[in-house]
Residue frames relative to the residue before (quaternion, step in Angstrom):
aa qw qx qy qz dx dy dz
X 1.0000 0.0000 0.0000 0.0000 0.00 0.00 0.00
X 0.4334 -0.7130 0.4927 0.2470 3.53 -0.89 0.98
X 0.6745 -0.5159 0.3622 0.3844 3.54 -1.26 0.37
X 0.6490 0.4994 -0.3504 0.4545 3.67 0.86 -0.69
X 0.6471 0.5198 -0.3352 0.4458 3.59 0.99 -0.74
X 0.6266 0.5334 -0.3347 0.4592 3.58 1.05 -0.77
X 0.6525 0.5085 -0.3169 0.4641 3.59 0.94 -0.82
X 0.6457 0.5242 -0.3203 0.4535 3.59 1.00 -0.83
X 0.6612 0.5000 -0.3106 0.4651 3.59 0.97 -0.84
X 0.6354 0.5364 -0.3268 0.4492 3.53 1.05 -0.80
X 0.6582 0.5017 -0.3057 0.4708 3.60 0.97 -0.82
X 0.6317 0.5296 -0.3303 0.4598 3.58 1.05 -0.76
X 0.6554 0.5145 -0.3157 0.4540 3.59 0.99 -0.82
X 0.6418 0.5165 -0.3207 0.4675 3.55 1.00 -0.84
X 0.6461 0.5293 -0.3189 0.4480 3.58 0.98 -0.80
X 0.6577 0.5061 -0.3149 0.4606 3.54 1.02 -0.83
X 0.6300 0.5291 -0.3339 0.4601 3.56 1.04 -0.74
X 0.6554 0.5107 -0.3061 0.4646 3.55 0.95 -0.90
X 0.6528 0.5176 -0.3085 0.4592 3.57 0.97 -0.86
X 0.6540 0.5084 -0.3125 0.4649 3.57 0.97 -0.86
X 0.6429 0.5177 -0.3226 0.4632 3.58 1.00 -0.82
X 0.6473 0.5224 -0.3171 0.4555 3.56 1.02 -0.82
X 0.6554 0.5061 -0.3152 0.4638 3.57 1.01 -0.84
X 0.6424 0.5156 -0.3276 0.4628 3.59 0.97 -0.79
X 0.6588 0.5090 -0.3079 0.4606 3.58 0.94 -0.87
X 0.6484 0.5125 -0.3194 0.4636 3.57 0.99 -0.82
X 0.6544 0.5172 -0.3162 0.4520 3.59 0.96 -0.79
X 0.6529 0.5058 -0.3149 0.4677 3.56 0.98 -0.86
X 0.6649 0.5014 -0.3022 0.4638 3.59 0.93 -0.85
X 0.6455 0.5250 -0.3212 0.4523 3.59 1.02 -0.80
X 0.6609 0.5015 -0.3112 0.4635 3.56 0.97 -0.86
X 0.6454 0.5195 -0.3230 0.4574 3.56 1.03 -0.82
X 0.6506 0.5120 -0.3129 0.4654 3.60 0.96 -0.83
X 0.6547 0.5115 -0.3094 0.4626 3.58 0.97 -0.86
X 0.6384 0.5241 -0.3220 0.4626 3.58 1.01 -0.78
X 0.6532 0.5062 -0.3132 0.4680 3.53 0.99 -0.85
X 0.6406 0.5189 -0.3243 0.4639 3.60 1.03 -0.77
X 0.6479 0.5093 -0.3192 0.4680 3.59 0.98 -0.82
X 0.6436 0.5199 -0.3214 0.4607 3.54 1.03 -0.79
X 0.6622 0.4945 -0.3034 0.4742 3.58 0.96 -0.88
X 0.6397 0.5238 -0.3290 0.4563 3.59 1.04 -0.78
X 0.6412 0.5216 -0.3264 0.4586 3.56 1.02 -0.79
X 0.6427 0.5103 -0.3225 0.4716 3.56 1.03 -0.77
X 0.6787 0.4945 -0.2942 0.4563 3.58 0.96 -0.88
X 0.6143 0.5750 -0.3583 0.4044 3.64 1.11 -0.50
X 0.6004 0.5246 -0.3651 0.4806 3.61 1.22 -0.28
X 0.3271 -0.7780 0.4937 0.2097 3.62 -0.41 1.13
X 0.3308 -0.7101 0.5890 0.1985 3.51 -1.20 0.66
X 0.0280 -0.8156 0.5764 -0.0419 3.55 -0.69 1.09
X 0.3298 -0.6871 0.6019 0.2384 3.51 -1.32 0.34
X 0.2098 -0.7880 0.5712 0.0942 3.55 -1.03 0.79
X 0.1574 -0.7588 0.6253 0.0918 3.52 -1.33 0.40
X 0.3810 -0.6908 0.5633 0.2457 3.51 -1.20 0.59
X 0.4942 -0.6528 0.4686 0.3318 3.65 -0.81 0.89
X 0.2583 -0.7832 0.5527 0.1198 3.56 -0.95 0.94
X 0.4272 -0.6759 0.5404 0.2621 3.54 -1.30 0.38
X 0.3293 -0.7381 0.5602 0.1816 3.55 -1.05 0.82
X 0.3509 -0.7309 0.5460 0.2107 3.55 -0.71 1.08
X 0.7660 -0.0409 0.0267 0.6410 3.57 1.10 -0.74
X 0.2466 -0.7863 0.5559 0.1088 3.53 -1.09 0.66
X 0.2072 -0.7940 0.5572 0.1269 3.61 -0.09 1.18
X 0.1930 -0.7743 0.5979 0.0754 3.54 -0.98 0.95
X 0.0520 -0.8134 0.5791 -0.0206 3.57 -0.50 1.20
X 0.0177 0.8181 -0.5675 0.0907 3.54 -0.66 1.16
X 0.5019 -0.6265 0.4912 0.3381 3.59 -1.15 0.51
X 0.0584 -0.7941 0.6049 -0.0026 3.56 -1.11 0.69
X 0.2711 -0.7219 0.6010 0.2102 3.52 -1.35 0.16
X 0.3281 -0.7493 0.5539 0.1552 3.52 -1.11 0.81
X 0.0350 -0.7964 0.6034 -0.0214 3.57 -0.86 1.00
X 0.5667 -0.5933 0.4309 0.3758 3.62 -1.12 0.52
X 0.6217 -0.5408 0.4091 0.3919 3.54 -1.23 0.46
X 0.7696 -0.0071 0.0132 0.6384 3.58 1.05 -0.82
X 0.0355 -0.7852 0.6182 -0.0102 3.56 -1.02 0.85
X 0.0273 -0.8182 0.5729 -0.0390 3.57 -0.66 1.13
X 0.2131 -0.7449 0.6179 0.1340 3.60 -0.58 1.10
X 0.2510 -0.7869 0.5529 0.1102 3.58 -0.79 1.04
X 0.0435 -0.7749 0.6304 -0.0149 3.56 -0.74 1.17
X 0.4779 -0.6467 0.5071 0.3104 3.54 -1.31 0.22
X 0.3131 -0.7429 0.5630 0.1820 3.55 -1.06 0.79
X 0.7252 0.3247 -0.2213 0.5654 3.57 1.32 0.05
X 0.4026 -0.6965 0.5396 0.2483 3.54 -1.21 0.57
X 0.3217 0.7328 -0.5548 0.2272 3.52 -1.12 0.69
X 0.5523 -0.5638 0.4783 0.3851 3.54 -1.16 -0.73
X 0.5027 -0.6546 0.4660 0.3187 3.56 -0.99 0.80
X 0.3090 -0.7703 0.5359 0.1551 3.54 -0.65 1.16
X 0.7581 -0.2272 0.1666 0.5881 3.59 0.93 -0.87
X 0.1724 -0.7340 0.6351 0.1678 3.55 -1.32 0.25
X 0.3095 -0.8082 0.4901 0.1041 3.52 -1.02 0.87
X 0.7692 0.2536 -0.1547 0.5657 3.60 1.16 -0.35
X 0.2436 -0.7720 0.5729 0.1283 3.56 -0.87 1.01
X 0.7110 -0.4295 0.3166 0.4580 3.57 -1.31 0.11
X 0.7651 0.3269 -0.2748 0.4819 3.53 -1.04 0.85
X 0.5604 0.6213 -0.3844 0.3900 3.57 1.25 -0.19
X 0.3801 -0.7056 0.5503 0.2343 3.56 -1.00 0.84
X 0.0801 -0.7994 0.5954 0.0055 3.56 -0.99 0.90
X 0.3402 -0.6988 0.5907 0.2168 3.51 -1.34 0.43
X 0.6456 -0.5150 0.3854 0.4117 3.54 -1.22 0.43
X 0.8015 0.2486 -0.2095 0.5018 3.59 -0.83 1.02
X 0.4961 0.6574 -0.4391 0.3590 3.61 1.20 -0.10
X 0.4841 -0.6851 0.4688 0.2766 3.57 -0.97 0.92
X 0.2375 -0.7736 0.5763 0.1142 3.53 -0.92 1.00
X 0.7834 -0.1394 0.1417 0.5889 3.59 0.96 -0.87
X 0.2557 -0.7369 0.6029 0.1679 3.56 -1.36 0.26
X 0.2269 -0.7772 0.5796 0.0921 3.53 -1.06 0.87
X 0.3280 -0.7126 0.5840 0.2087 3.58 -0.98 0.87
X 0.0594 -0.8188 0.5704 -0.0256 3.58 -0.82 1.07
X 0.0791 -0.8362 0.5406 0.0474 3.64 0.38 1.11
X 0.6368 0.5215 -0.3386 0.4560 3.62 0.97 -0.75
X 0.6737 0.4940 -0.2995 0.4609 3.56 0.93 -0.90
X 0.6105 0.5487 -0.3518 0.4500 3.59 1.08 -0.67
X 0.6693 0.4808 -0.2990 0.4811 3.58 0.98 -0.80
X 0.6091 0.5441 -0.3528 0.4566 3.58 1.07 -0.65
X 0.6444 0.5153 -0.3236 0.4632 3.57 1.03 -0.76
X 0.6428 0.5113 -0.3306 0.4648 3.61 0.97 -0.79
X 0.6510 0.5102 -0.3131 0.4667 3.56 0.99 -0.85
X 0.6577 0.5149 -0.3134 0.4518 3.58 0.91 -0.89
X 0.6597 0.5000 -0.3153 0.4641 3.58 0.97 -0.80
X 0.6397 0.5187 -0.3290 0.4620 3.61 1.02 -0.76
X 0.6526 0.5030 -0.3132 0.4723 3.58 0.97 -0.84
X 0.6423 0.5176 -0.3232 0.4638 3.57 1.04 -0.72
X 0.6365 0.5258 -0.3325 0.4559 3.57 1.02 -0.76
X 0.6413 0.5145 -0.3164 0.4731 3.57 1.01 -0.82
X 0.6610 0.5103 -0.3089 0.4553 3.56 0.93 -0.90
X 0.6581 0.5029 -0.3205 0.4596 3.59 0.98 -0.72
X 0.6189 0.5261 -0.3474 0.4685 3.59 1.07 -0.68
X 0.6632 0.4891 -0.2958 0.4832 3.57 0.96 -0.88
X 0.6256 0.5375 -0.3347 0.4557 3.57 1.09 -0.67
X 0.6491 0.5117 -0.3211 0.4623 3.58 0.98 -0.82
X 0.6465 0.5083 -0.3168 0.4726 3.57 1.03 -0.82
X 0.6621 0.4982 -0.3083 0.4673 3.57 0.96 -0.87
X 0.6168 0.5528 -0.3435 0.4427 3.57 1.08 -0.65
X 0.6900 0.4650 -0.2824 0.4773 3.59 0.87 -0.96
X 0.6350 0.5306 -0.3320 0.4529 3.59 1.03 -0.78
X 0.6672 0.4960 -0.3053 0.4643 3.58 0.89 -0.90
X 0.6443 0.5132 -0.3298 0.4612 3.58 1.00 -0.75
X 0.6558 0.5146 -0.3110 0.4565 3.59 0.96 -0.88
X 0.6941 0.4687 -0.2889 0.4638 3.57 0.87 -0.90
X 0.5869 0.5498 -0.3800 0.4571 3.57 1.12 -0.47
X 0.6432 0.5107 -0.3186 0.4732 3.61 1.08 -0.74
X 0.6467 0.5109 -0.3169 0.4694 3.57 1.01 -0.81
X 0.6203 0.5397 -0.3489 0.4497 3.58 1.07 -0.70
X 0.6583 0.5091 -0.3192 0.4534 3.56 0.98 -0.79
X 0.6907 0.4364 -0.2697 0.5096 3.59 1.20 -0.53
X 0.4280 -0.7235 0.4265 0.3339 3.56 1.35 0.11
X 0.3746 0.7309 -0.4851 0.3002 3.58 1.12 0.74
X 0.7661 0.1800 -0.1101 0.6071 3.59 1.21 -0.48
X 0.5535 -0.6003 0.4521 0.3590 3.53 -1.26 0.32
X 0.6241 -0.5386 0.4072 0.3932 3.56 -1.27 0.37
X 0.5935 0.5780 -0.3695 0.4209 3.59 1.08 -0.67
X 0.6742 0.4872 -0.3012 0.4662 3.58 0.90 -0.88
X 0.6474 0.5085 -0.3241 0.4661 3.61 0.98 -0.76
X 0.6519 0.5087 -0.3210 0.4617 3.60 1.02 -0.77
X 0.6119 0.5493 -0.3494 0.4492 3.58 1.08 -0.68
X 0.6631 0.4886 -0.3067 0.4770 3.59 0.96 -0.82
X 0.6389 0.5130 -0.3279 0.4702 3.61 1.03 -0.73
X 0.6462 0.5137 -0.3149 0.4684 3.59 1.06 -0.77
X 0.6282 0.5259 -0.3347 0.4656 3.57 1.03 -0.77
X 0.6223 0.5386 -0.3340 0.4595 3.58 1.04 -0.77
X 0.6702 0.4974 -0.3076 0.4570 3.61 0.89 -0.90
X 0.6491 0.5190 -0.3221 0.4534 3.60 1.01 -0.82
X 0.6751 0.4804 -0.3011 0.4720 3.57 0.95 -0.85
X 0.6036 0.5413 -0.3588 0.4626 3.60 1.13 -0.58
X 0.6603 0.5006 -0.3065 0.4684 3.57 0.96 -0.83
X 0.6393 0.5248 -0.3215 0.4609 3.58 1.01 -0.80
X 0.6481 0.5105 -0.3127 0.4707 3.57 0.99 -0.82
X 0.6403 0.5190 -0.3281 0.4616 3.58 1.02 -0.78
X 0.6496 0.5207 -0.3158 0.4551 3.58 1.01 -0.83
X 0.6744 0.4815 -0.2951 0.4757 3.57 0.96 -0.84
X 0.6021 0.5407 -0.3547 0.4684 3.58 1.12 -0.60
X 0.6502 0.5067 -0.3084 0.4747 3.59 1.01 -0.84
X 0.6289 0.5343 -0.3333 0.4560 3.59 1.07 -0.72
X 0.6289 0.5215 -0.3288 0.4737 3.58 1.03 -0.80
X 0.6726 0.4933 -0.2986 0.4639 3.56 0.90 -0.89
X 0.6106 0.5474 -0.3473 0.4549 3.61 1.10 -0.67
X 0.6803 0.4740 -0.2932 0.4760 3.57 0.88 -0.94
X 0.6327 0.5219 -0.3344 0.4642 3.58 1.01 -0.73
X 0.6305 0.5229 -0.3337 0.4665 3.59 1.05 -0.74
X 0.6465 0.5049 -0.3204 0.4738 3.58 1.00 -0.80
X 0.6218 0.5498 -0.3443 0.4388 3.57 1.03 -0.69
X 0.6158 0.5482 -0.3551 0.4407 3.56 1.08 -0.62
X 0.6367 0.5212 -0.3295 0.4630 3.60 1.21 -0.46
X 0.4155 0.6840 -0.4909 0.3442 3.58 1.20 0.18
X 0.7048 0.3747 -0.2389 0.5529 3.56 1.22 -0.48
X 0.2210 -0.7744 0.5837 0.1037 3.56 -0.68 1.14
X 0.0522 -0.8183 0.5721 -0.0176 3.59 -0.72 1.07
X 0.5576 -0.5912 0.4690 0.3458 3.54 -1.30 0.44
X 0.4004 -0.7442 0.4776 0.2404 3.62 -0.79 0.92
X 0.7949 0.0211 0.0069 0.6063 3.61 1.19 -0.46
X 0.6468 -0.4860 0.3995 0.4312 3.56 -1.30 0.13
X 0.3316 0.7467 -0.5277 0.2324 3.55 -0.87 0.89
X 0.5242 -0.5911 0.5091 0.3414 3.52 -1.28 -0.58
X 0.4161 -0.6710 0.5505 0.2713 3.56 -1.07 0.78
X 0.1108 -0.8344 0.5394 0.0236 3.58 -0.40 1.22
X 0.7921 0.1063 -0.0989 0.5929 3.59 1.25 -0.03
X 0.0087 0.7511 -0.6601 -0.0052 3.56 -1.18 0.72
X 0.0465 -0.8436 0.5335 -0.0390 3.56 -0.42 1.27
X 0.6750 0.4302 -0.3050 0.5161 3.58 1.04 0.67
X 0.1248 -0.7774 0.6103 0.0875 3.54 -1.31 0.17
X 0.7148 -0.4514 0.3115 0.4339 3.56 -1.29 0.29
X 0.8034 0.2695 -0.2225 0.4822 3.56 -0.93 0.97
X 0.4954 0.6640 -0.4357 0.3519 3.58 1.22 -0.14
X 0.4762 -0.6556 0.5063 0.2951 3.56 -1.10 0.76
X 0.1717 -0.7921 0.5826 0.0604 3.55 -0.76 1.07
X 0.1421 -0.7817 0.6041 0.0621 3.56 -0.82 1.03
X 0.5990 -0.5719 0.4159 0.3759 3.56 -1.14 0.62
X 0.8252 0.1658 -0.1516 0.5183 3.57 -0.82 1.03
X 0.1509 -0.8046 0.5569 0.1399 3.58 0.65 -1.06
X 0.6155 -0.5511 0.4158 0.3802 3.54 -1.31 0.21
X 0.5940 -0.5570 0.4404 0.3780 3.55 -1.22 0.53
X 0.7921 0.2478 -0.2182 0.5134 3.54 -0.83 1.01
X 0.6834 0.4250 -0.2874 0.5194 3.59 1.28 -0.01
X 0.1397 0.8019 -0.5608 0.1510 3.55 0.91 0.92
X 0.5540 -0.6237 0.4364 0.3371 3.56 -1.14 0.62
X 0.7802 -0.0042 0.0315 0.6247 3.57 0.99 -0.90
X 0.1482 -0.7258 0.6540 0.1533 3.52 -1.38 0.24
X 0.1124 -0.7775 0.6178 0.0343 3.53 -0.81 1.09
X 0.0578 -0.8093 0.5842 -0.0178 3.57 -0.79 1.07
X 0.3104 -0.7084 0.6055 0.1876 3.51 -1.13 0.80
X 0.0266 -0.8439 0.5344 -0.0397 3.59 -0.28 1.27
X 0.3721 0.7205 -0.5073 0.2919 3.60 1.16 0.34
X 0.7530 0.0676 -0.0535 0.6523 3.53 1.24 -0.53
X 0.2033 -0.8092 0.5467 0.0715 3.56 -0.93 0.89
X 0.3498 -0.6824 0.5983 0.2323 3.50 -1.33 0.46
X 0.1445 -0.7709 0.6173 0.0615 3.55 -1.02 0.87
X 0.1292 -0.8033 0.5803 0.0354 3.56 -0.72 1.11
X 0.0417 0.7915 -0.6052 0.0746 3.57 -0.84 1.03
X 0.3194 -0.7321 0.5736 0.1816 3.56 -1.07 0.81
X 0.1629 -0.8050 0.5686 0.0459 3.57 -0.50 1.25
X 0.4748 -0.6713 0.4803 0.3054 3.63 -0.82 0.93
X 0.6386 -0.5750 0.3590 0.3642 3.55 -1.10 0.76
X 0.6301 0.5581 -0.3474 0.4132 3.61 0.98 -0.77
X 0.7575 0.3770 -0.2037 0.4926 3.62 1.08 -0.68
X 0.3909 0.7505 -0.4680 0.2547 3.60 1.25 0.00
X 0.6611 0.5435 -0.3191 0.4072 3.59 0.93 -0.87
X 0.6741 0.5003 -0.2998 0.4532 3.60 1.15 -0.47
X 0.6353 0.4927 -0.3311 0.4940 3.62 1.28 -0.04
X 0.0063 0.8054 -0.5906 0.0500 3.58 -0.79 1.04
X 0.5823 -0.5690 0.4495 0.3676 3.54 -1.20 0.60
X 0.7610 0.3361 -0.2695 0.4850 3.56 -0.89 0.99
X 0.5705 0.5761 -0.3955 0.4316 3.60 1.20 -0.30
X 0.3885 -0.7336 0.5186 0.2049 3.56 -1.20 0.52
X 0.1006 -0.7633 0.6356 0.0568 3.52 -1.32 0.40
X 0.4297 -0.6844 0.5291 0.2587 3.54 -1.27 0.45
X 0.1717 -0.7977 0.5764 0.0431 3.55 -0.84 1.08
X 0.0017 -0.7754 0.6313 -0.0131 3.56 -0.96 0.91
X 0.1593 -0.7746 0.6076 0.0738 3.55 -1.16 0.70
X 0.6145 -0.5963 0.3638 0.3667 3.62 -1.05 0.69
X 0.7022 0.4926 -0.2892 0.4249 3.60 0.96 -0.77
X 0.7234 0.3197 -0.2220 0.5703 3.61 1.30 -0.11
X 0.0356 -0.8379 0.5441 0.0247 3.63 0.55 1.07
X 0.8094 0.2747 -0.2193 0.4705 3.52 -1.04 0.86
X 0.6834 0.4386 -0.2898 0.5065 3.59 1.24 -0.08
X 0.1492 -0.7940 0.5865 0.0576 3.54 -0.97 0.93
X 0.1938 -0.7545 0.6188 0.1019 3.54 -1.24 0.61
X 0.3862 -0.7223 0.5289 0.2221 3.54 -1.06 0.78
X 0.0796 -0.7854 0.6138 0.0046 3.55 -0.76 1.12
X 0.2640 -0.7651 0.5736 0.1260 3.56 -1.15 0.72
X 0.4513 -0.6735 0.5136 0.2809 3.55 -0.95 0.91
X 0.1892 -0.8123 0.5465 0.0763 3.57 -0.63 1.15
X 0.8039 -0.1123 0.1133 0.5729 3.59 0.90 -0.87
X 0.2518 -0.7366 0.6102 0.1468 3.52 -1.33 0.47
X 0.5563 -0.6412 0.4175 0.3240 3.57 -1.03 0.77
X 0.2589 -0.7990 0.5020 0.2063 3.61 1.19 -0.47
X 0.7120 0.3239 -0.2717 0.5606 3.57 1.10 0.71
X 0.3737 -0.7199 0.5449 0.2125 3.55 -1.11 0.74
X 0.4043 -0.6927 0.5455 0.2432 3.54 -0.93 0.93
X 0.3988 -0.7571 0.4649 0.2275 3.58 -0.53 1.17
X 0.6380 0.5420 -0.3372 0.4308 3.61 1.10 -0.55
X 0.8055 0.2731 -0.1238 0.5111 3.59 0.94 -0.89
X 0.3821 -0.7354 0.4815 0.2853 3.60 1.19 -0.35
X 0.6022 0.5409 -0.3550 0.4677 3.57 1.18 0.57
X 0.3202 -0.7111 0.5861 0.2198 3.53 -1.34 0.27
X 0.4235 -0.7063 0.5104 0.2476 3.57 -0.95 0.89
X 0.0828 -0.7833 0.6161 0.0018 3.55 -0.86 1.08
X 0.2016 -0.7815 0.5831 0.0926 3.57 -0.93 0.95
X 0.0703 -0.7770 0.6255 0.0122 3.54 -0.91 1.03
X 0.2451 -0.7428 0.5980 0.1749 3.56 -1.27 0.31
X 0.0415 -0.7825 0.6213 0.0038 3.54 -1.13 0.70
X 0.4476 -0.6790 0.5137 0.2732 3.57 -0.99 0.83
X 0.0900 -0.7985 0.5951 0.0102 3.55 -1.06 0.82
X 0.0799 0.8468 -0.5207 0.0740 3.54 0.95 0.92
X 0.7195 0.4322 -0.2531 0.4812 3.59 1.03 -0.71
X 0.3909 -0.7449 0.4591 0.2855 3.60 1.31 0.05
X 0.3387 0.7537 -0.4971 0.2649 3.58 1.07 0.71
X 0.6947 0.4320 -0.2654 0.5102 3.57 1.11 -0.64
X 0.2650 -0.7875 0.5448 0.1136 3.55 -0.93 0.93
X 0.4141 -0.7105 0.5047 0.2629 3.62 -0.73 0.99
X 0.7510 0.3626 -0.2937 0.4672 3.52 -1.12 0.75
X 0.6068 0.6010 -0.3386 0.3948 3.57 1.27 -0.18
X 0.5510 -0.5840 0.4887 0.3412 3.51 -1.42 0.16
X 0.0044 -0.7844 0.6201 -0.0133 3.56 -1.11 0.69
X 0.2905 -0.7122 0.6056 0.2042 3.52 -1.37 0.21
X 0.1582 -0.7962 0.5820 0.0479 3.56 -0.82 1.08
X 0.1389 -0.7917 0.5933 0.0438 3.55 -0.92 0.99
X 0.1290 -0.7724 0.6203 0.0440 3.56 -0.73 1.16
X 0.2727 -0.7266 0.6048 0.1784 3.58 -0.99 0.85
X 0.0480 0.8303 -0.5464 0.0987 3.54 0.11 1.33
X 0.5466 -0.6108 0.4478 0.3573 3.62 -1.08 0.56
X 0.5498 -0.6180 0.4491 0.3379 3.54 -1.15 0.64
X 0.5716 -0.5798 0.4552 0.3604 3.55 -1.20 0.54
X 0.5417 -0.6365 0.4381 0.3308 3.57 -0.92 0.91
X 0.8360 0.1660 -0.1497 0.5011 3.57 -0.83 1.05
X 0.4991 0.6665 -0.4314 0.3472 3.60 1.22 -0.02
X 0.1660 -0.7690 0.6118 0.0826 3.56 -1.13 0.76
X 0.3028 -0.7654 0.5441 0.1628 3.56 -1.21 0.45
X 0.0349 -0.7531 0.6566 0.0216 3.52 -1.23 0.67
X 0.5898 -0.5506 0.4364 0.3982 3.56 -1.27 0.16
X 0.6120 -0.5829 0.3781 0.3779 3.63 -1.05 0.61
X 0.6278 0.5677 -0.3484 0.4029 3.62 1.05 -0.68
X 0.6023 0.5832 -0.3597 0.4096 3.61 1.21 -0.34
X 0.5803 0.6050 -0.3792 0.3917 3.61 1.17 -0.35
X 0.1456 -0.7372 0.6535 0.0911 3.53 -1.18 0.75
X 0.0408 -0.8051 0.5911 -0.0272 3.56 -0.55 1.19
X 0.2052 0.7629 -0.5864 0.1787 3.55 -0.61 1.17
X 0.7820 -0.3364 0.2260 0.4736 3.57 -1.25 -0.31
X 0.6421 0.5097 -0.3257 0.4709 3.58 1.23 -0.34
X 0.6449 -0.5094 0.3217 0.4702 3.57 1.26 0.02
X 0.6687 -0.4549 0.3867 0.4431 3.53 -1.22 -0.58
X 0.0334 0.8093 -0.5800 0.0862 3.56 -0.74 1.13
X 0.1928 -0.7171 0.6428 0.1884 3.53 -1.41 0.08
X 0.3866 -0.7007 0.5523 0.2334 3.57 -1.23 0.56
X 0.0999 -0.8008 0.5905 0.0006 3.57 -0.65 1.20
X 0.2762 -0.7584 0.5723 0.1449 3.59 -0.98 0.90
X 0.2971 -0.7660 0.5428 0.1740 3.60 -0.79 1.03
X 0.7455 -0.4113 0.2781 0.4447 3.58 -1.29 -0.08
X 0.6817 0.4507 -0.2856 0.5006 3.60 1.20 -0.43
X 0.4883 -0.6865 0.4068 0.3532 3.59 1.29 0.30
X 0.4690 0.6236 -0.4767 0.4050 3.54 1.01 0.85
X 0.4685 -0.7060 0.4766 0.2343 3.51 -1.09 0.87
X 0.0176 -0.7561 0.6539 0.0220 3.51 -1.18 0.75
X 0.2825 -0.7624 0.5617 0.1530 3.57 -0.75 1.09
X 0.0793 -0.8052 0.5877 0.0060 3.58 -0.81 1.06
X 0.3931 -0.6926 0.5424 0.2675 3.61 -0.92 0.84
X 0.0988 -0.7959 0.5966 0.0282 3.57 -1.02 0.84
X 0.3162 -0.7100 0.5949 0.2050 3.53 -1.35 0.37
X 0.2923 -0.7654 0.5524 0.1536 3.57 -0.68 1.13
X 0.2806 -0.7614 0.5638 0.1536 3.56 -0.79 1.06
X 0.7923 -0.1305 0.1278 0.5821 3.56 0.83 -1.00
X 0.3021 -0.6925 0.6214 0.2074 3.52 -1.24 0.61
X 0.1090 -0.8341 0.5405 0.0154 3.57 -0.32 1.27
X 0.6704 -0.5023 0.3000 0.4563 3.57 1.19 0.42
X 0.8340 0.1082 -0.0375 0.5398 3.59 0.10 -1.27
X 0.7647 0.1761 -0.1381 0.6042 3.60 1.26 -0.22
X 0.3130 -0.7079 0.6035 0.1916 3.51 -1.35 0.45
X 0.2523 -0.7520 0.5889 0.1550 3.59 -0.82 0.97
X 0.1884 -0.7916 0.5774 0.0669 3.55 -0.75 1.15
X 0.3549 -0.7378 0.5373 0.2027 3.55 -0.94 0.88
X 0.7929 -0.0796 0.0773 0.5992 3.58 1.12 -0.62
X 0.5586 0.6407 -0.4414 0.2874 3.54 -1.37 0.21
X 0.7989 0.1478 -0.0798 0.5775 3.62 1.05 -0.64
X 0.3481 -0.7006 0.5815 0.2233 3.52 -1.35 0.37
X 0.6484 -0.5526 0.3604 0.3799 3.54 -1.22 0.40
X 0.6877 0.4738 -0.2816 0.4725 3.60 1.21 -0.39
X 0.4796 0.6771 -0.4375 0.3466 3.61 1.23 -0.09
X 0.2983 -0.7095 0.6072 0.1974 3.53 -1.18 0.71
X 0.1207 -0.8225 0.5558 0.0093 3.53 -0.30 1.32
X 0.4336 -0.6808 0.5246 0.2707 3.57 -0.90 0.94
X 0.4129 -0.7592 0.4534 0.2183 3.55 -0.64 1.13
X 0.7946 0.0366 -0.0044 0.6059 3.60 1.06 -0.68
X 0.1360 -0.8463 0.5084 0.0821 3.60 0.37 1.20
X 0.4612 -0.6821 0.4871 0.2911 3.61 -0.95 0.86
X 0.6349 -0.5345 0.3998 0.3891 3.54 -1.25 0.44
X 0.8226 0.2660 -0.1970 0.4623 3.55 -1.07 0.76
X 0.4041 0.7123 -0.4900 0.2989 3.58 1.18 0.12
X 0.0612 -0.8083 0.5852 -0.0209 3.56 -1.00 0.88
X 0.6487 -0.5038 0.3920 0.4144 3.54 -1.26 0.33
X 0.7531 0.3508 -0.2840 0.4786 3.58 -0.95 0.93
X 0.5218 0.6258 -0.4251 0.3941 3.62 1.20 -0.28
X 0.3490 -0.7153 0.5696 0.2052 3.53 -1.17 0.70
X 0.0559 -0.7972 0.6011 -0.0026 3.56 -0.95 0.89
X 0.3494 -0.6817 0.5923 0.2499 3.52 -1.35 0.23
X 0.3620 -0.7391 0.5315 0.2003 3.57 -0.96 0.89
X 0.2795 -0.7707 0.5514 0.1548 3.55 -0.69 1.11
X 0.7612 -0.2383 0.1964 0.5702 3.61 1.03 -0.67
X 0.3101 -0.7344 0.5728 0.1907 3.53 -1.27 0.29
X 0.0103 0.7816 -0.6237 -0.0024 3.54 -1.19 0.58
X 0.5596 -0.6177 0.4455 0.3268 3.52 -1.18 0.66
X 0.5307 -0.6322 0.4665 0.3179 3.57 -1.08 0.76
X 0.6384 -0.5355 0.3944 0.3875 3.55 -1.27 0.50
X 0.2679 -0.7687 0.5625 0.1445 3.57 -0.95 0.91
């Protein structure tokens, strides 16, 4: 082999060695980079969570929807048929007890009264004749001019005509009583909250349900009805007070007093009806409207509170995720006493020293490892 060929082979060998060293170095670096990526991925797979300590509620305000009704409400119907002659008070008008609301024309009833009076007059004439006849026959009986049977017949005729006259007199008085209902009056002091008729309208006796001619409501004091859940019934007592708010008066509260309790649980809703009263001297509250009632009730003994985001609701029920000292998750079933809006009152399931995950990630399960980002006290 010539000298140039030896040099060429030597250079080729050196190149192969260098190439092999480069490949080995690249492989080692690639494996190291991949290991570091796997390590970083493993670290990133551990979720970071924030925890909260369950707090105790010094008092537990209970806010419930309610409806407002007038103290007294009287739908006014007609007791006579006819046509509306006039009405004197429109909706929103204040009325006094006995004040005339409207008048009804009753031509048929007027004719019935004339007929009843004529029949009564005839009956009284027949009664007078029967009276004189019975008296005369009684005298003839004493003179033995007629038999006792004939005298008794005349006395019986007198009694029958007396009864007929009494019946016709009662009929006249009945029609006269109906005539007095031609004038519709307010039964008590209040406000006309509905008028469903007008001049010339045909008026039928009684009318259909919900088609009253007028509605008079006493709104100086109002009744407030609220359905209290069974769990909170024991904290509501007659004479206790509550705060009432209505949408049309934002920022203003009214004091209502518990007047009575239904003393029975509605099986359909699991609530008890509670009646409160509130003064409405300024006529600011409107009957028939929606309201919100707030009771300041004591907290349930031993109850703790957490934020609503801490709850996990699935097919296993309601749970919370608690982190132990080894930063492992344990799911605990809990019982919700009340949803107070910004906090949830729990009746059981957690202790005051538990670290509860404030916003548990999806799919979290018992035994999972987590990292704690920080701790904060539960809402009080």
